[in-house]
Structures are given as C-alpha cells and as structure tokens.
N, C-alpha and C positions, 0 to 999 in steps of 0.2 A: 504494500500500500504506500503510495507516494503522497506526501502532504505538501500542499501549496500554501504559502503564507502571504501571498499577495492580496491586497485589498480588492474586493470586487462586490458588485451587487448580486443578489440572488436573482433568479429568473423573473420574479414578479416585483422586484425592487423593495420588498418589505422585510421586516425582521422575522426570524424563525418563530413559528408557532408550533405547539405540540400537536402531534397527529396520532390518531388511534389506529388500531389494527382491527378491522371489522369484516374481513373477507374481501376477495378481489373481484374486480370487473375488468374486462379487456381495456387496456390503456388507450386503445384507439377511440374509445368513447369519451375520453377525458382530454385535457389540454396537451399532454405530452404522450406521443405514441410509444408503444412498446419498442424497445431496442435502441432508443436514443441514448447516446453516451453522455453521462453527466458526472460532475464532481459533487460530492456531498460534504456538508459541513460537519466536522468532527464535533460532537456535543461536549467533549471534555475540554478542548483548548480552542475551539473555534476555527481551526485551520481547515483548508479545503483539501480533500482527498480525491485523487483521480482513480480511474479503473472501475467504474460502475456504469450500469445501464438501467433504464426504466424497465421494470418487469410487468407491473400491473398497477392500475389506479384503484384507490379505495373508495367505496361508496360514500363514506363519511368525510372524505377529503384525504389528501396525501397520496403517496406512491410507495409501492414496494420496489426495492432496487436489488439488482443482482450483481455480484462481483464478476468482472470479466475474466479474471485469472482462473477461477475454478467453477464458475457458473452457479455458485451458492446464492440463494435468495436470503437477504438479511431478514431477521425475525421481527423487525420493527418498521413502521411506515415513516416516511419523511415528508414534511410539508414542502410545497413548491419553493418556499423561501429558504429551505435548507439545501437546495440543489441549484447548480448552474450548469450550463452546457459545457461539455468537455471538448476543447478544440483538438482535433486529430492532426498531428504533424504531417506535413507533406513528405513524400518519399525524397530521398537525397537527390535523385536525378531531376526532380521537378524544381528544386531550389536553384539549380544552375541554368534554367531555361532562359534563352534569349531569342528574340525574333530573327528570322532568317535575313541575311543581308544579300541584296541582289546585286 
C-alpha cells in the first residue's frame, strides 16, 4: 500500500463523513462505476493510499472498495469524500512522444 501525503480535495470536495455497510448494489447505478481506480483516505493519519478500485455502491451511501494487488474487498464502506480518482501513469514510451517532423 502506497501512501500519498499531498494535499488534495476529495471527489465531491467535502470533508469525510462516516459511511455504513448495508449490503451492495451495482456501482453503475451510483455516481462512481465499478472498476474505477481510486485512492482512499487513511482514517488513522489522513494520508491518501493508492491501489484501490470501486467494487460496489451502498444503498445507504458510500462505496465498497477492492485492493488491486490481491482483489480483496475491504470490510468497510467509504464515503465519496474519502476517495479521489487515482491517476494511472502513462507507459514510458508515451512520455517521450513527439510529433513527426516533415
């Protein structure tokens, strides 16, 4: 798990709110679709942790997330304010791209 300590706003721009675990519904019916890579806020020290994806939306609010390393679903729900989109780095070859010169 990789912690990120850079300041950033959550997806909805608000402060984290507690979320309950009340059974899942397909995330496609909610704001974030299933499979979207996200970082989650560590509830202990407030740092951002990468390596997660949305698994399912909760009927009472919040999302279940899954670790991408071992595909384990975390046993607690996260509010949208406790998540932010995880930028995926470009492949090394794409970093050195330049337009063709005629």
